[in-house]
N, C-alpha and C positions, 0 to 999 in steps of 0.2 A: 503494499500500500504506500502510495506516495501522498505527500501533503502539499496542498496550494491554498493560497489566500481566497481567490475567487475563481470559481468554475461557472461559465457561461454556456448553458445549452442551447444551441441554435446559433448558426452563423448567417441568419438572414438580416434583414435591416434592423430588427430589434436588437439581436445580439451585438451586432457591429456597433450600433450606437451606444450600447451600454458599455462595451469594452472601450471604445474611445474615451467616453466620459470618466470612466473609473481610472484610466491612465492619466487623463488629464488632471484628476484630483490627487495624483501622487502614487497611486497603486501600480506596482510593476509586476507582481505575482499574479498573472492572469492567464488563464487558458480557455480558448473557445472550442467546443465540441460540435462539429458539423457532420451529419450523417451523409451528405450529398458530396459528390467529387470536387466541388467548388464552392466557394462563399457567394452569398447574394440571395439565397432563398428563391422565394417564388417571384422575384423581381426579374430574374434571368429569363423568364418565358414572357414578361410583360412588355412586349416591344413597343407598345403604343406610348404616346407621349402623355404629359399631364402631371408627371411627378416633379417635385422639387421646387414648386413655386413658392412655398412658405420657407423651406430650408435653405435653398441656394439662391432664390430670386430669379430663378430662371426655368424653362420648361425643358424637362429632360424626359427620355425614355426610361423604363424600368432598369434595363442593363446599365444605362449611364448613371442613374441614381446609385445603383449598387456600387458601381466602380469607384465613385466619389468616397464612399465609406471604406471600401476594401483598400484603397489607396491609402487612407489616413490610418487605418489600422496597421497596415504594412510599414508606413513610415515610422510609426511609433514602435515597431518590432514586437508587437503583441502576438504571442505564440497562438497557434491554432492547430486542431487535427482535422483532417478531411477524411470522408469515409468512415468516420467514428460513430457508431450508433449506441447511444446510452441506453442500456437496458434495465437500469434500476437506479433509484435514488431513495434513500430512506430519511426518517426524521432527524437522524444524527448527521445529516449532510455528507454521507458518504455516496459518491457517484461512481457507478460501475459503467464502463463502456467497452466495446469490442471493435477492433479494426484489424484489417489484414497486416497492417504494419507493426502495431503494438501487441496484438493478441488481446487478452483479457486484462483490464486494468481497473483497478479501484482507487479512487482518489478521496482523501479525507480533506473536505474543503472547510474554510471558516465561514464562508458565504457561498451561496448559489443563486444565480439569476436564471430563471426559467424563461426562455425566449423561443419556445418550440412552435410557435405559429399555430395555424388551424388547418383542418381538413373539410372537404366537401361531405355533405349530407348524401348517401348513396340512394340508389333506387329502392333498396330493401328497406329503407326507413319510411318510405312513403306509400308503399304497398299499392303499386299500380298493377292491374291485372294484365295478363298477356303471357306469351312465351319469352323464353330467354335469348331471343334472336340477336344477332349482330345489329349493330347501329346505334345503341344506347350508351351514350357517354355523359360523364359530368363535364361541365363547361370547362373546368380546369384541365381536364385531361385533354380535351379537344384542343385547347389553347396549346398545350405542350405538344401535341402531335403536329399541329399546323406551324407553330413558331420555332420549335426546336428541331423536330425530326423531319419536318417537310412533308408530311402526309395531309390529304384532305379527307376528313372522316366520311363525308357524305356530299351529296349533291343538291337534295331537296330536304330542308331543315325545319323542325319545329323545335322551340326552346320553351321549356317549362320553368317559370320563375323568372322574376326581372331583377334578380340580384345584379350587382355590377359586373361580375365576370360574364354572366349570360348576355347582358346588354353588349358588352364590348365584343363577345364572340359572335353577336349578330351582325355587327359591322365587318368583323374580321373575315367571316364566312363569306360574306358578300363581296369583299375585295377579292378573295380567292375564286370567285365564279360560282359559288353555290347560291340557291335561291332559298332564302328564309322566309317560310310561308307565314309565320305567326310567332309572336311571343305571347305566352299564356301565363297570367298570374291569378294565383287563388284568391288573393286579397283584393280590396277595392282600391288600393293604393301601390305604388312600387316601393320595393326594398331597395332600390338603387338610387344613385345620385340623379338628380333632375337633369343636369347637364350631360349624363350618359344617355337619358332617354332621347333628348333632343339630338345629339350628335351621332347617335348610333342607330336609332330607330327612325325618328321623324325625317332626317336628312336622307334616308334611303327608302321612305314609304313603306316601312315594315310595320304591319299592324300589331298593336298591343291590346289583348283583350283582358281587362280587369274581371275580377269575380269570376273566372273561369278556371278549369283544371282539365288534366288528362284523366279519362277514366279507364282506357284500355289501349294497350298497344298491340297492333295487329302485325302479323307475319310470323313465320316460324324460323326460317333460317336466317332471314334478314328482315329488319322492320319494312313493312309497305305502307303503313299509315298509323295514325293515332286518333282515337275518338276524344273529342273535346266537348265539354259540357259547361253550361253555366252553373254557378253555385248559389244557394239561398243564404240568408242572413246567419245560418249556422254553419255554413261552408260544406253543405251537403250537396252533391250533385243533383240537378234537376233532369230527370230521365228524358222528358219530352224535348229538351234542347240540345241533346247529343247530335254532333255532326263529325263526319269523318274528313280528316284532312290527309290526303295521300302524302306520303314522305318516305324517305329512306333512312332518316337520322333523327333521333331525339336527344337534345341536350338538356341536361338537368342543372339548373341554377337555383336550388331549393335551400340554400342555407349554408353557413359554415359552422363548425363545431371546434372549439378550442381543443388542442391536442393536449389532453391533462391526464393521460395514463400515468405518466411519471409522478405528476403532482399527487395522485390518489395513492401511489405506493408510498410516497413521503408523509401520508395522512394529513395532507393539506385540505383545509376546509373549502369547499367549492360553492359558487352561487348557484342556486338552482334556477335562476333567471338566465345568466350569460354562460353558465358552463365553465367560467374562468374561476380563478381563485378569490376568496374574500380577502381584500387588502387594505391597509391603512394608508394615511396619507404620504407615507414613506415606500409605498408599493411592497411592504413586507406582507407575507402571507400569514397564516395563523401558526405556522411553524417558525420559530425564531431563526433569522439567518437565511431563510429562503424567500427570494424575491421574484416577482412576476412582472413581465411588461409585454407590450404588442399584442398581436391577435390572439395569443394563448390567454390573455387576460380577459380581453373583450374585443370584438370584431370592430375595427376602425374603418373609416372612410377613406382616409388619406395616409399614404406612407409617411408624410411628413409629421403627422400627429403620432405615428408610431416611434419615429425617432426622437421627438421631444419627450415622449413619455418614458422611453428607454434611457435616454441620457440621465433622466432624473433617477431612474433605478440604479444606474452605474454609481451616480454620486451617493445615493443613500446606502448602498451596499458598502462603499469604502468607510463611510462614516460608522456603520456598524462593525467592520473589521477592526477599526481603530479604537473600539471600546465605547461606541455610542450607548446611551442608556435606554433600556427597554421598559416601555410603559406596559404594565400589566392591566391597567384599568381602561377599558375601551367602550366607546359609545357607538351603537349601531345606528346608521342613517337610515331613516324610513323613507321610501318613495311611494307616493300616492297620487290618485286623481289623474292617472294618465301618464305618470313618468314611470318607466319600466324598471329602470336601475340607474345607479350613478357609480363612478369610481372617483375616489376611494368609496368603500362600503362602509368602513368604520373609521373612527377618529380616535387617536390616542388622547386620553385626558391627562395631558402633561402640561407643562408651562411653557411650551414652545410655541409662540405666536407668529407665524409667518404667513403671507399670502398664499392661497392655495386654489388650485384649479379643480374643477370638478367636471367630468364628462358624463353625459347622459343620453338615454335614447327614450322617445315616447312610444306609446302603444298604438297610436292612430295619427290620422291627420287631423289637426286642430287649427282653427283660425282665430286670430284676435285673442291672444292668450297671454298669460304672464307667468314666467318661471320663477316661483317664489321659494324662499328659504325661511323656515320658521324655527325659533329656538324656544321651547317651553311654550308654543302656542303663539308667540309674538314673532310678527314678520321682520326680519333684519335685513332682507335683500329681495329685490324684485328686478326682472328684466323682461320687458314687453316684447313679444314677438308677432308679427304679423301672421306667420303660418309655422307650424312645426311639423315634421313627419319622421316616420320611423327610419327612412333611409339616409336622414340627415342627422349626423351626431351633434347634440347641443354642448355647449361649453360655457361655464361661467367661472369667473375668478373672484374669490372673496378676500378682502383686505386682511390685514393682521388683525385690526380691531374687531372684525366681525368674527374672525377665527377664535379670538379669545372668548366672545360671547358664546360661540358654539361649545367650545371645549368646557366652559363652565356650566353648561346646561344639562338638564337631565333628560331631554328629549330633542332630537333635530328631525325637521321633515323637509323634504324636497317635494314640492307639488306644483300643478298647474292650476292657475285661476283663469277660468275659462269666461270668455265674453267680456273681459275687463280692459283689454288693450284698445287703443284707438288707432 
């Protein structure tokens, strides 16, 4: 067993940003463990632009954005292992990984940052009837086939789900000569960014059907068509609205799941809403010395936000390694009246009062609302918004003075006040 100060699991945008920030805070004993043959994570297959506007003040492709951080990590001489799959981590911060080069290795870490990203929800999770013929792909798999391996998954495509990857793949498949016949969304709103609906669907006259779903996949050896139906207010298909759309390919963009099997092994408390860890304002999980950031914590809209959050995790991990005080008294933040969740989930009831950013998502599309924060039933902050939607992450920043009020309260609530904004 070897000893390291900081082990970062995942060499994607979150892990790279956390490593860079930890190094810049003075920590030198850092190792990044990445299971893929190269750093960069999912960004390597995201060849479209739109990345980096917040972080680098210019528009970059995914590989370009990743390259910026990879260069910074390599300039600092931060150690990393590729083709290194972490197979276990326990609550004592012992990390076990396996690689062809090193074999089976266990590291005793002083701090661990989980930056494992997320995975796509598969067909089996949504129970669509039909044979298991060829032509059904997750949107991310199709993206890798087209952008990395140079294969076209199909020529006539239906996409189920309006997540950002699905929207982007509608445009990408069109660019490659395929015909995207429809994007079908179960909910009455999109789960993707509005700009992607405009740029990837509207600009190419690709229809988007809200409150619809795929009820059956037809075809035995290969998909020949899908049956699409409207759903009622209980999200149940309405039989008489069923229609057949002939196609040879179905892409699934039906949600992302944080990759938290390792966190479970370490007995980290997970949120039932996000699937990510329950973290405090330092991004520390319920297990002392284990931190979490990026899409493994909660699914972000923009990689720029992932980087900012992860740099904070790197700084907080260094503070912990240097002997930072651990507060055992914590206060859970309650999310109500349309706010699904917020990060951080709990607050340390210590005497550290600094400004704090809170990220959150709402449960539906609401117009003319106020995002409000209450401490012991008294409103201490409000932010009026003309419209909020599940596909757009909301962010509020509370001053040090407000944080002092929250940390000395018995209850904290983040909620929506509806119909109050002008």
